[in-house]
PDB file as gemmi writes it, atoms N, CA and C in Angstrom:
CRYST1    1.000    1.000    1.000  90.00  90.00  90.00 P 1                      
ATOM      1  N   UNK A   1       0.852  -1.173   0.000  1.00  0.00           N  
ATOM      2  CA  UNK A   1       0.000   0.000   0.000  1.00  0.00           C  
ATOM      3  C   UNK A   1       0.899   1.237   0.000  1.00  0.00           C  
ATOM      4  N   UNK A   2       0.578   2.207  -0.821  1.00  0.00           N  
ATOM      5  CA  UNK A   2       1.417   3.402  -0.908  1.00  0.00           C  
ATOM      6  C   UNK A   2       1.047   4.406   0.173  1.00  0.00           C  
ATOM      7  N   UNK A   3       1.941   5.357   0.391  1.00  0.00           N  
ATOM      8  CA  UNK A   3       1.715   6.397   1.382  1.00  0.00           C  
ATOM      9  C   UNK A   3       0.478   7.215   1.041  1.00  0.00           C  
ATOM     10  N   UNK A   4       0.233   7.438  -0.248  1.00  0.00           N  
ATOM     11  CA  UNK A   4      -0.940   8.206  -0.678  1.00  0.00           C  
ATOM     12  C   UNK A   4      -2.222   7.506  -0.238  1.00  0.00           C  
ATOM     13  N   UNK A   5      -2.264   6.186  -0.346  1.00  0.00           N  
ATOM     14  CA  UNK A   5      -3.439   5.428   0.087  1.00  0.00           C  
ATOM     15  C   UNK A   5      -3.632   5.577   1.588  1.00  0.00           C  
ATOM     16  N   UNK A   6      -2.539   5.511   2.353  1.00  0.00           N  
ATOM     17  CA  UNK A   6      -2.631   5.711   3.799  1.00  0.00           C  
ATOM     18  C   UNK A   6      -3.212   7.082   4.112  1.00  0.00           C  
ATOM     19  N   UNK A   7      -2.729   8.106   3.403  1.00  0.00           N  
ATOM     20  CA  UNK A   7      -3.230   9.461   3.628  1.00  0.00           C  
ATOM     21  C   UNK A   7      -4.720   9.540   3.330  1.00  0.00           C  
ATOM     22  N   UNK A   8      -5.162   8.882   2.246  1.00  0.00           N  
ATOM     23  CA  UNK A   8      -6.580   8.873   1.903  1.00  0.00           C  
ATOM     24  C   UNK A   8      -7.406   8.208   2.988  1.00  0.00           C  
ATOM     25  N   UNK A   9      -6.911   7.101   3.539  1.00  0.00           N  
ATOM     26  CA  UNK A   9      -7.628   6.387   4.588  1.00  0.00           C  
ATOM     27  C   UNK A   9      -7.798   7.245   5.842  1.00  0.00           C  
ATOM     28  N   UNK A  10      -6.819   8.097   6.099  1.00  0.00           N  
ATOM     29  CA  UNK A  10      -6.847   8.919   7.307  1.00  0.00           C  
ATOM     30  C   UNK A  10      -7.554  10.258   7.129  1.00  0.00           C  
ATOM     31  N   UNK A  11      -7.963  10.597   5.906  1.00  0.00           N  
ATOM     32  CA  UNK A  11      -8.609  11.899   5.670  1.00  0.00           C  
ATOM     33  C   UNK A  11      -9.819  12.118   6.566  1.00  0.00           C  
ATOM     34  N   UNK A  12     -10.688  11.121   6.684  1.00  0.00           N  
ATOM     35  CA  UNK A  12     -11.881  11.265   7.527  1.00  0.00           C  
ATOM     36  C   UNK A  12     -11.496  11.466   8.992  1.00  0.00           C  
ATOM     37  N   UNK A  13     -10.512  10.714   9.448  1.00  0.00           N  
ATOM     38  CA  UNK A  13     -10.069  10.841  10.834  1.00  0.00           C  
ATOM     39  C   UNK A  13      -9.493  12.233  11.065  1.00  0.00           C  
ATOM     40  N   UNK A  14      -8.677  12.708  10.131  1.00  0.00           N  
ATOM     41  CA  UNK A  14      -8.064  14.034  10.278  1.00  0.00           C  
ATOM     42  C   UNK A  14      -9.125  15.129  10.276  1.00  0.00           C  
ATOM     43  N   UNK A  15     -10.153  14.954   9.471  1.00  0.00           N  
ATOM     44  CA  UNK A  15     -11.233  15.932   9.416  1.00  0.00           C  
ATOM     45  C   UNK A  15     -11.989  15.989  10.738  1.00  0.00           C  
ATOM     46  N   UNK A  16     -12.116  14.852  11.384  1.00  0.00           N  
ATOM     47  CA  UNK A  16     -12.891  14.742  12.629  1.00  0.00           C  
ATOM     48  C   UNK A  16     -12.025  14.739  13.879  1.00  0.00           C  
ATOM     49  N   UNK A  17     -10.715  14.950  13.750  1.00  0.00           N  
ATOM     50  CA  UNK A  17      -9.826  14.741  14.906  1.00  0.00           C  
ATOM     51  C   UNK A  17     -10.106  15.668  16.079  1.00  0.00           C  
ATOM     52  N   UNK A  18     -10.740  16.800  15.836  1.00  0.00           N  
ATOM     53  CA  UNK A  18     -11.074  17.702  16.940  1.00  0.00           C  
ATOM     54  C   UNK A  18     -12.054  17.052  17.925  1.00  0.00           C  
ATOM     55  N   UNK A  19     -12.762  16.017  17.480  1.00  0.00           N  
ATOM     56  CA  UNK A  19     -13.735  15.323  18.331  1.00  0.00           C  
ATOM     57  C   UNK A  19     -13.090  14.291  19.254  1.00  0.00           C  
ATOM     58  N   UNK A  20     -11.858  13.915  18.958  1.00  0.00           N  
ATOM     59  CA  UNK A  20     -11.217  12.809  19.666  1.00  0.00           C  
ATOM     60  C   UNK A  20     -10.224  13.297  20.721  1.00  0.00           C  
ATOM     61  N   UNK A  21     -10.149  12.556  21.827  1.00  0.00           N  
ATOM     62  CA  UNK A  21      -9.083  12.776  22.797  1.00  0.00           C  
ATOM     63  C   UNK A  21      -7.815  12.121  22.261  1.00  0.00           C  
ATOM     64  N   UNK A  22      -6.700  12.343  22.922  1.00  0.00           N  
ATOM     65  CA  UNK A  22      -5.425  11.775  22.491  1.00  0.00           C  
ATOM     66  C   UNK A  22      -5.526  10.270  22.289  1.00  0.00           C  
ATOM     67  N   UNK A  23      -6.008   9.576  23.312  1.00  0.00           N  
ATOM     68  CA  UNK A  23      -6.062   8.115  23.254  1.00  0.00           C  
ATOM     69  C   UNK A  23      -6.997   7.629  22.155  1.00  0.00           C  
ATOM     70  N   UNK A  24      -8.138   8.297  21.992  1.00  0.00           N  
ATOM     71  CA  UNK A  24      -9.099   7.909  20.957  1.00  0.00           C  
ATOM     72  C   UNK A  24      -8.525   8.131  19.559  1.00  0.00           C  
ATOM     73  N   UNK A  25      -7.859   9.260  19.365  1.00  0.00           N  
ATOM     74  CA  UNK A  25      -7.273   9.570  18.060  1.00  0.00           C  
ATOM     75  C   UNK A  25      -6.176   8.576  17.710  1.00  0.00           C  
ATOM     76  N   UNK A  26      -5.349   8.257  18.674  1.00  0.00           N  
ATOM     77  CA  UNK A  26      -4.265   7.307  18.454  1.00  0.00           C  
ATOM     78  C   UNK A  26      -4.806   5.941  18.038  1.00  0.00           C  
ATOM     79  N   UNK A  27      -5.774   5.457  18.777  1.00  0.00           N  
ATOM     80  CA  UNK A  27      -6.361   4.150  18.483  1.00  0.00           C  
ATOM     81  C   UNK A  27      -7.087   4.169  17.138  1.00  0.00           C  
ATOM     82  N   UNK A  28      -7.834   5.237  16.873  1.00  0.00           N  
ATOM     83  CA  UNK A  28      -8.604   5.356  15.630  1.00  0.00           C  
ATOM     84  C   UNK A  28      -7.673   5.354  14.418  1.00  0.00           C  
ATOM     85  N   UNK A  29      -6.593   6.115  14.469  1.00  0.00           N  
ATOM     86  CA  UNK A  29      -5.646   6.158  13.346  1.00  0.00           C  
ATOM     87  C   UNK A  29      -5.089   4.771  13.048  1.00  0.00           C  
ATOM     88  N   UNK A  30      -4.665   4.084  14.083  1.00  0.00           N  
ATOM     89  CA  UNK A  30      -4.081   2.752  13.883  1.00  0.00           C  
ATOM     90  C   UNK A  30      -5.104   1.780  13.320  1.00  0.00           C  
ATOM     91  N   UNK A  31      -6.315   1.822  13.863  1.00  0.00           N  
ATOM     92  CA  UNK A  31      -7.353   0.892  13.421  1.00  0.00           C  
ATOM     93  C   UNK A  31      -7.781   1.166  11.977  1.00  0.00           C  
ATOM     94  N   UNK A  32      -7.901   2.429  11.599  1.00  0.00           N  
ATOM     95  CA  UNK A  32      -8.303   2.780  10.236  1.00  0.00           C  
ATOM     96  C   UNK A  32      -7.286   2.254   9.221  1.00  0.00           C  
ATOM     97  N   UNK A  33      -6.016   2.323   9.591  1.00  0.00           N  
ATOM     98  CA  UNK A  33      -4.974   1.820   8.693  1.00  0.00           C  
ATOM     99  C   UNK A  33      -4.827   0.307   8.748  1.00  0.00           C  
ATOM    100  N   UNK A  34      -5.456  -0.315   9.729  1.00  0.00           N  
ATOM    101  CA  UNK A  34      -5.385  -1.768   9.844  1.00  0.00           C  
ATOM    102  C   UNK A  34      -4.024  -2.256  10.338  1.00  0.00           C  
ATOM    103  N   UNK A  35      -3.339  -1.417  11.105  1.00  0.00           N  
ATOM    104  CA  UNK A  35      -2.024  -1.784  11.632  1.00  0.00           C  
ATOM    105  C   UNK A  35      -2.203  -2.420  13.007  1.00  0.00           C  
ATOM    106  N   UNK A  36      -1.564  -3.538  13.228  1.00  0.00           N  
ATOM    107  CA  UNK A  36      -1.595  -4.173  14.552  1.00  0.00           C  
ATOM    108  C   UNK A  36      -0.782  -3.330  15.538  1.00  0.00           C  
ATOM    109  N   UNK A  37      -1.216  -3.346  16.778  1.00  0.00           N  
ATOM    110  CA  UNK A  37      -0.536  -2.566  17.811  1.00  0.00           C  
ATOM    111  C   UNK A  37       0.938  -2.953  17.898  1.00  0.00           C  
ATOM    112  N   UNK A  38       1.210  -4.230  17.794  1.00  0.00           N  
ATOM    113  CA  UNK A  38       2.591  -4.705  17.878  1.00  0.00           C  
ATOM    114  C   UNK A  38       3.443  -4.064  16.787  1.00  0.00           C  
ATOM    115  N   UNK A  39       2.916  -4.028  15.548  1.00  0.00           N  
ATOM    116  CA  UNK A  39       3.681  -3.466  14.439  1.00  0.00           C  
ATOM    117  C   UNK A  39       3.865  -1.955  14.568  1.00  0.00           C  
ATOM    118  N   UNK A  40       2.822  -1.263  15.002  1.00  0.00           N  
ATOM    119  CA  UNK A  40       2.928   0.178  15.197  1.00  0.00           C  
ATOM    120  C   UNK A  40       3.942   0.488  16.297  1.00  0.00           C  
ATOM    121  N   UNK A  41       3.897  -0.270  17.386  1.00  0.00           N  
ATOM    122  CA  UNK A  41       4.835  -0.066  18.493  1.00  0.00           C  
ATOM    123  C   UNK A  41       6.266  -0.317  18.031  1.00  0.00           C  
ATOM    124  N   UNK A  42       6.452  -1.380  17.283  1.00  0.00           N  
ATOM    125  CA  UNK A  42       7.784  -1.715  16.793  1.00  0.00           C  
ATOM    126  C   UNK A  42       8.334  -0.582  15.913  1.00  0.00           C  
ATOM    127  N   UNK A  43       7.497  -0.047  15.045  1.00  0.00           N  
ATOM    128  CA  UNK A  43       7.911   1.049  14.177  1.00  0.00           C  
ATOM    129  C   UNK A  43       8.269   2.295  14.991  1.00  0.00           C  
ATOM    130  N   UNK A  44       7.513   2.523  16.067  1.00  0.00           N  
ATOM    131  CA  UNK A  44       7.750   3.690  16.921  1.00  0.00           C  
ATOM    132  C   UNK A  44       8.944   3.516  17.845  1.00  0.00           C  
ATOM    133  N   UNK A  45       9.412   2.286  18.008  1.00  0.00           N  
ATOM    134  CA  UNK A  45      10.531   2.032  18.905  1.00  0.00           C  
ATOM    135  C   UNK A  45      10.119   1.965  20.362  1.00  0.00           C  
ATOM    136  N   UNK A  46       8.859   1.573  20.596  1.00  0.00           N  
ATOM    137  CA  UNK A  46       8.362   1.401  21.959  1.00  0.00           C  
ATOM    138  C   UNK A  46       7.788  -0.001  22.082  1.00  0.00           C  
ATOM    139  N   UNK A  47       7.448  -0.393  23.287  1.00  0.00           N  
ATOM    140  CA  UNK A  47       6.868  -1.722  23.482  1.00  0.00           C  
ATOM    141  C   UNK A  47       5.370  -1.681  23.152  1.00  0.00           C  
ATOM    142  N   UNK A  48       4.834  -2.829  22.808  1.00  0.00           N  
ATOM    143  CA  UNK A  48       3.392  -2.930  22.550  1.00  0.00           C  
ATOM    144  C   UNK A  48       2.582  -2.556  23.794  1.00  0.00           C  
ATOM    145  N   UNK A  49       2.989  -2.993  25.008  1.00  0.00           N  
ATOM    146  CA  UNK A  49       2.242  -2.568  26.198  1.00  0.00           C  
ATOM    147  C   UNK A  49       2.239  -1.040  26.379  1.00  0.00           C  
ATOM    148  N   UNK A  50       3.344  -0.386  26.032  1.00  0.00           N  
ATOM    149  CA  UNK A  50       3.389   1.080  26.139  1.00  0.00           C  
ATOM    150  C   UNK A  50       2.386   1.706  25.173  1.00  0.00           C  
ATOM    151  N   UNK A  51       2.344   1.220  23.939  1.00  0.00           N  
ATOM    152  CA  UNK A  51       1.393   1.750  22.968  1.00  0.00           C  
ATOM    153  C   UNK A  51      -0.038   1.506  23.439  1.00  0.00           C  
ATOM    154  N   UNK A  52      -0.305   0.320  23.929  1.00  0.00           N  
ATOM    155  CA  UNK A  52      -1.659   0.017  24.416  1.00  0.00           C  
ATOM    156  C   UNK A  52      -2.035   0.924  25.587  1.00  0.00           C  
ATOM    157  N   UNK A  53      -1.079   1.217  26.472  1.00  0.00           N  
ATOM    158  CA  UNK A  53      -1.401   2.102  27.590  1.00  0.00           C  
ATOM    159  C   UNK A  53      -1.741   3.503  27.078  1.00  0.00           C  
ATOM    160  N   UNK A  54      -1.050   3.965  26.041  1.00  0.00           N  
ATOM    161  CA  UNK A  54      -1.376   5.264  25.447  1.00  0.00           C  
ATOM    162  C   UNK A  54      -2.762   5.228  24.806  1.00  0.00           C  
ATOM    163  N   UNK A  55      -3.051   4.147  24.084  1.00  0.00           N  
ATOM    164  CA  UNK A  55      -4.345   4.012  23.408  1.00  0.00           C  
ATOM    165  C   UNK A  55      -5.510   3.878  24.382  1.00  0.00           C  
ATOM    166  N   UNK A  56      -5.254   3.323  25.524  1.00  0.00           N  
ATOM    167  CA  UNK A  56      -6.316   3.125  26.516  1.00  0.00           C  
ATOM    168  C   UNK A  56      -6.406   4.278  27.518  1.00  0.00           C  
ATOM    169  N   UNK A  57      -5.519   5.248  27.379  1.00  0.00           N  
ATOM    170  CA  UNK A  57      -5.531   6.384  28.296  1.00  0.00           C  
ATOM    171  C   UNK A  57      -4.975   6.060  29.665  1.00  0.00           C  
ATOM    172  N   UNK A  58      -4.156   5.021  29.748  1.00  0.00           N  
ATOM    173  CA  UNK A  58      -3.560   4.620  31.021  1.00  0.00           C  
ATOM    174  C   UNK A  58      -2.150   5.176  31.151  1.00  0.00           C  
ATOM    175  N   UNK A  59      -2.047   6.502  31.122  1.00  0.00           N  
ATOM    176  CA  UNK A  59      -0.753   7.142  31.293  1.00  0.00           C  
ATOM    177  C   UNK A  59      -0.961   8.439  32.067  1.00  0.00           C  
ATOM    178  N   UNK A  60       0.048   8.814  32.833  1.00  0.00           N  
ATOM    179  CA  UNK A  60      -0.085  10.005  33.683  1.00  0.00           C  
ATOM    180  C   UNK A  60       0.975  11.054  33.383  1.00  0.00           C  
ATOM    181  N   UNK A  61       1.854  10.785  32.445  1.00  0.00           N  
ATOM    182  CA  UNK A  61       2.874  11.746  32.046  1.00  0.00           C  
ATOM    183  C   UNK A  61       2.862  11.920  30.542  1.00  0.00           C  
ATOM    184  N   UNK A  62       3.433  13.011  30.099  1.00  0.00           N  
ATOM    185  CA  UNK A  62       3.480  13.291  28.664  1.00  0.00           C  
ATOM    186  C   UNK A  62       4.228  12.197  27.915  1.00  0.00           C  
ATOM    187  N   UNK A  63       3.720  11.820  26.750  1.00  0.00           N  
ATOM    188  CA  UNK A  63       4.495  10.916  25.894  1.00  0.00           C  
ATOM    189  C   UNK A  63       5.838  11.579  25.554  1.00  0.00           C  
ATOM    190  N   UNK A  64       6.860  10.768  25.398  1.00  0.00           N  
ATOM    191  CA  UNK A  64       8.192  11.280  25.087  1.00  0.00           C  
ATOM    192  C   UNK A  64       8.197  11.963  23.723  1.00  0.00           C  
ATOM    193  N   UNK A  65       9.147  12.872  23.560  1.00  0.00           N  
ATOM    194  CA  UNK A  65       9.245  13.616  22.299  1.00  0.00           C  
ATOM    195  C   UNK A  65       9.393  12.667  21.110  1.00  0.00           C  
ATOM    196  N   UNK A  66      10.214  11.615  21.262  1.00  0.00           N  
ATOM    197  CA  UNK A  66      10.397  10.688  20.142  1.00  0.00           C  
ATOM    198  C   UNK A  66       9.096   9.938  19.824  1.00  0.00           C  
ATOM    199  N   UNK A  67       8.267   9.699  20.825  1.00  0.00           N  
ATOM    200  CA  UNK A  67       6.973   9.050  20.569  1.00  0.00           C  
ATOM    201  C   UNK A  67       6.080   9.975  19.747  1.00  0.00           C  
ATOM    202  N   UNK A  68       6.047  11.253  20.099  1.00  0.00           N  
ATOM    203  CA  UNK A  68       5.241  12.218  19.353  1.00  0.00           C  
ATOM    204  C   UNK A  68       5.764  12.377  17.925  1.00  0.00           C  
ATOM    205  N   UNK A  69       7.077  12.367  17.768  1.00  0.00           N  
ATOM    206  CA  UNK A  69       7.665  12.465  16.435  1.00  0.00           C  
ATOM    207  C   UNK A  69       7.290  11.257  15.574  1.00  0.00           C  
ATOM    208  N   UNK A  70       7.290  10.087  16.183  1.00  0.00           N  
ATOM    209  CA  UNK A  70       6.942   8.884  15.430  1.00  0.00           C  
ATOM    210  C   UNK A  70       5.451   8.848  15.090  1.00  0.00           C  
ATOM    211  N   UNK A  71       4.607   9.384  15.967  1.00  0.00           N  
ATOM    212  CA  UNK A  71       3.182   9.461  15.652  1.00  0.00           C  
ATOM    213  C   UNK A  71       2.964  10.348  14.428  1.00  0.00           C  
ATOM    214  N   UNK A  72       3.702  11.434  14.363  1.00  0.00           N  
ATOM    215  CA  UNK A  72       3.617  12.309  13.191  1.00  0.00           C  
ATOM    216  C   UNK A  72       4.061  11.556  11.936  1.00  0.00           C  
ATOM    217  N   UNK A  73       5.145  10.833  12.071  1.00  0.00           N  
ATOM    218  CA  UNK A  73       5.689  10.097  10.928  1.00  0.00           C  
ATOM    219  C   UNK A  73       4.732   9.005  10.437  1.00  0.00           C  
ATOM    220  N   UNK A  74       4.138   8.286  11.363  1.00  0.00           N  
ATOM    221  CA  UNK A  74       3.238   7.184  10.989  1.00  0.00           C  
ATOM    222  C   UNK A  74       1.904   7.697  10.449  1.00  0.00           C  
ATOM    223  N   UNK A  75       1.312   8.647  11.157  1.00  0.00           N  
ATOM    224  CA  UNK A  75      -0.067   9.029  10.857  1.00  0.00           C  
ATOM    225  C   UNK A  75      -0.214  10.369  10.144  1.00  0.00           C  
ATOM    226  N   UNK A  76       0.883  11.096   9.970  1.00  0.00           N  
ATOM    227  CA  UNK A  76       0.830  12.340   9.226  1.00  0.00           C  
ATOM    228  C   UNK A  76       0.096  13.471   9.934  1.00  0.00           C  
ATOM    229  N   UNK A  77       0.022  13.378  11.251  1.00  0.00           N  
ATOM    230  CA  UNK A  77      -0.589  14.444  12.056  1.00  0.00           C  
ATOM    231  C   UNK A  77       0.542  15.091  12.841  1.00  0.00           C  
ATOM    232  N   UNK A  78       0.676  16.399  12.709  1.00  0.00           N  
ATOM    233  CA  UNK A  78       1.776  17.149  13.296  1.00  0.00           C  
ATOM    234  C   UNK A  78       1.960  16.806  14.775  1.00  0.00           C  
ATOM    235  N   UNK A  79       3.220  16.659  15.177  1.00  0.00           N  
ATOM    236  CA  UNK A  79       3.508  16.291  16.569  1.00  0.00           C  
ATOM    237  C   UNK A  79       3.015  17.335  17.558  1.00  0.00           C  
ATOM    238  N   UNK A  80       2.890  18.586  17.140  1.00  0.00           N  
ATOM    239  CA  UNK A  80       2.359  19.619  18.033  1.00  0.00           C  
ATOM    240  C   UNK A  80       0.883  19.353  18.347  1.00  0.00           C  
ATOM    241  N   UNK A  81       0.159  18.811  17.372  1.00  0.00           N  
ATOM    242  CA  UNK A  81      -1.246  18.442  17.612  1.00  0.00           C  
ATOM    243  C   UNK A  81      -1.297  17.287  18.604  1.00  0.00           C  
ATOM    244  N   UNK A  82      -0.439  16.280  18.408  1.00  0.00           N  
ATOM    245  CA  UNK A  82      -0.379  15.159  19.347  1.00  0.00           C  
ATOM    246  C   UNK A  82      -0.041  15.660  20.749  1.00  0.00           C  
ATOM    247  N   UNK A  83       0.929  16.583  20.821  1.00  0.00           N  
ATOM    248  CA  UNK A  83       1.351  17.124  22.114  1.00  0.00           C  
ATOM    249  C   UNK A  83       0.201  17.853  22.806  1.00  0.00           C  
ATOM    250  N   UNK A  84      -0.507  18.686  22.061  1.00  0.00           N  
ATOM    251  CA  UNK A  84      -1.647  19.421  22.621  1.00  0.00           C  
ATOM    252  C   UNK A  84      -2.740  18.462  23.073  1.00  0.00           C  
ATOM    253  N   UNK A  85      -3.021  17.453  22.248  1.00  0.00           N  
ATOM    254  CA  UNK A  85      -4.041  16.458  22.613  1.00  0.00           C  
ATOM    255  C   UNK A  85      -3.643  15.732  23.898  1.00  0.00           C  
ATOM    256  N   UNK A  86      -2.371  15.368  24.016  1.00  0.00           N  
ATOM    257  CA  UNK A  86      -1.899  14.664  25.214  1.00  0.00           C  
ATOM    258  C   UNK A  86      -1.994  15.574  26.444  1.00  0.00           C  
ATOM    259  N   UNK A  87      -1.600  16.832  26.286  1.00  0.00           N  
ATOM    260  CA  UNK A  87      -1.689  17.772  27.407  1.00  0.00           C  
ATOM    261  C   UNK A  87      -3.136  17.958  27.851  1.00  0.00           C  
ATOM    262  N   UNK A  88      -4.041  18.117  26.895  1.00  0.00           N  
ATOM    263  CA  UNK A  88      -5.464  18.270  27.222  1.00  0.00           C  
ATOM    264  C   UNK A  88      -5.993  17.022  27.923  1.00  0.00           C  
ATOM    265  N   UNK A  89      -5.605  15.855  27.414  1.00  0.00           N  
ATOM    266  CA  UNK A  89      -6.031  14.594  28.017  1.00  0.00           C  
ATOM    267  C   UNK A  89      -5.556  14.516  29.468  1.00  0.00           C  
ATOM    268  N   UNK A  90      -4.289  14.844  29.682  1.00  0.00           N  
ATOM    269  CA  UNK A  90      -3.727  14.760  31.031  1.00  0.00           C  
ATOM    270  C   UNK A  90      -4.387  15.747  31.986  1.00  0.00           C  
ATOM    271  N   UNK A  91      -4.641  16.958  31.523  1.00  0.00           N  
ATOM    272  CA  UNK A  91      -5.307  17.955  32.372  1.00  0.00           C  
ATOM    273  C   UNK A  91      -6.656  17.452  32.840  1.00  0.00           C  
ATOM    274  N   UNK A  92      -7.398  16.865  31.923  1.00  0.00           N  
ATOM    275  CA  UNK A  92      -8.744  16.396  32.258  1.00  0.00           C  
ATOM    276  C   UNK A  92      -8.752  15.114  33.057  1.00  0.00           C  
ATOM    277  N   UNK A  93      -7.927  14.170  32.674  1.00  0.00           N  
ATOM    278  CA  UNK A  93      -8.037  12.819  33.224  1.00  0.00           C  
ATOM    279  C   UNK A  93      -7.176  12.541  34.431  1.00  0.00           C  
ATOM    280  N   UNK A  94      -5.990  13.077  34.490  1.00  0.00           N  
ATOM    281  CA  UNK A  94      -5.139  12.804  35.651  1.00  0.00           C  
ATOM    282  C   UNK A  94      -5.745  13.443  36.887  1.00  0.00           C  
ATOM    283  N   UNK A  95      -6.245  14.653  36.774  1.00  0.00           N  
ATOM    284  CA  UNK A  95      -6.889  15.311  37.921  1.00  0.00           C  
ATOM    285  C   UNK A  95      -8.113  14.516  38.361  1.00  0.00           C  
ATOM    286  N   UNK A  96      -8.885  14.038  37.413  1.00  0.00           N  
ATOM    287  CA  UNK A  96     -10.073  13.249  37.728  1.00  0.00           C  
ATOM    288  C   UNK A  96      -9.731  11.939  38.409  1.00  0.00           C  
ATOM    289  N   UNK A  97      -8.653  11.292  37.978  1.00  0.00           N  
ATOM    290  CA  UNK A  97      -8.232  10.034  38.598  1.00  0.00           C  
ATOM    291  C   UNK A  97      -7.801  10.261  40.036  1.00  0.00           C  
ATOM    292  N   UNK A  98      -7.122  11.384  40.295  1.00  0.00           N  
ATOM    293  CA  UNK A  98      -6.697  11.683  41.666  1.00  0.00           C  
ATOM    294  C   UNK A  98      -7.902  11.876  42.573  1.00  0.00           C  
ATOM    295  N   UNK A  99      -8.911  12.575  42.081  1.00  0.00           N  
ATOM    296  CA  UNK A  99     -10.122  12.803  42.879  1.00  0.00           C  
ATOM    297  C   UNK A  99     -10.822  11.479  43.136  1.00  0.00           C  
ATOM    298  N   UNK A 100     -10.955  10.634  42.119  1.00  0.00           N  
ATOM    299  CA  UNK A 100     -11.617   9.342  42.296  1.00  0.00           C  
ATOM    300  C   UNK A 100     -10.878   8.483  43.314  1.00  0.00           C  
ATOM    301  N   UNK A 101      -9.517   8.473  43.233  1.00  0.00           N  
ATOM    302  CA  UNK A 101      -8.744   7.678  44.190  1.00  0.00           C  
ATOM    303  C   UNK A 101      -8.921   8.198  45.613  1.00  0.00           C  
ATOM    304  N   UNK A 102      -8.877   9.513  45.759  1.00  0.00           N  
ATOM    305  CA  UNK A 102      -8.946  10.116  47.082  1.00  0.00           C  
ATOM    306  C   UNK A 102     -10.303   9.838  47.742  1.00  0.00           C  
ATOM    307  N   UNK A 103     -11.373   9.941  46.978  1.00  0.00           N  
ATOM    308  CA  UNK A 103     -12.701   9.805  47.546  1.00  0.00           C  
ATOM    309  C   UNK A 103     -13.348   8.455  47.271  1.00  0.00           C  
ATOM    310  N   UNK A 104     -12.641   7.592  46.574  1.00  0.00           N  
ATOM    311  CA  UNK A 104     -13.136   6.246  46.333  1.00  0.00           C  
ATOM    312  C   UNK A 104     -14.269   6.145  45.330  1.00  0.00           C  
ATOM    313  N   UNK A 105     -14.499   7.187  44.572  1.00  0.00           N  
ATOM    314  CA  UNK A 105     -15.557   7.149  43.553  1.00  0.00           C  
ATOM    315  C   UNK A 105     -15.030   6.463  42.301  1.00  0.00           C  
ATOM    316  N   UNK A 106     -15.922   5.897  41.513  1.00  0.00           N  
ATOM    317  CA  UNK A 106     -15.552   5.259  40.243  1.00  0.00           C  
ATOM    318  C   UNK A 106     -15.682   6.184  39.103  1.00  0.00           C  
TER     319      UNK A 106                                                      
END                                                                             
């Protein structure tokens, strides 16, 4: 499959990306392209469990710069967008997780 075909497959996702959180966008891009998590992780130079934790929103710190650079390379979405999405995700979710842990709410 050529790079142009990949870009075409991601056009709908890119058009709608404002609707997705970091984890949702990451998972959606990979799934639309039909790439297995293991293969995407290998290309990014990270472990499959690390990629899955990012896709599931199970992270509490910013993804590393090289991870954001590789996301740009794989999916053609600027790393600054990935960075902003990750920061927004962390602001919303890490604070919420702390409150849930402290007060025992689900």
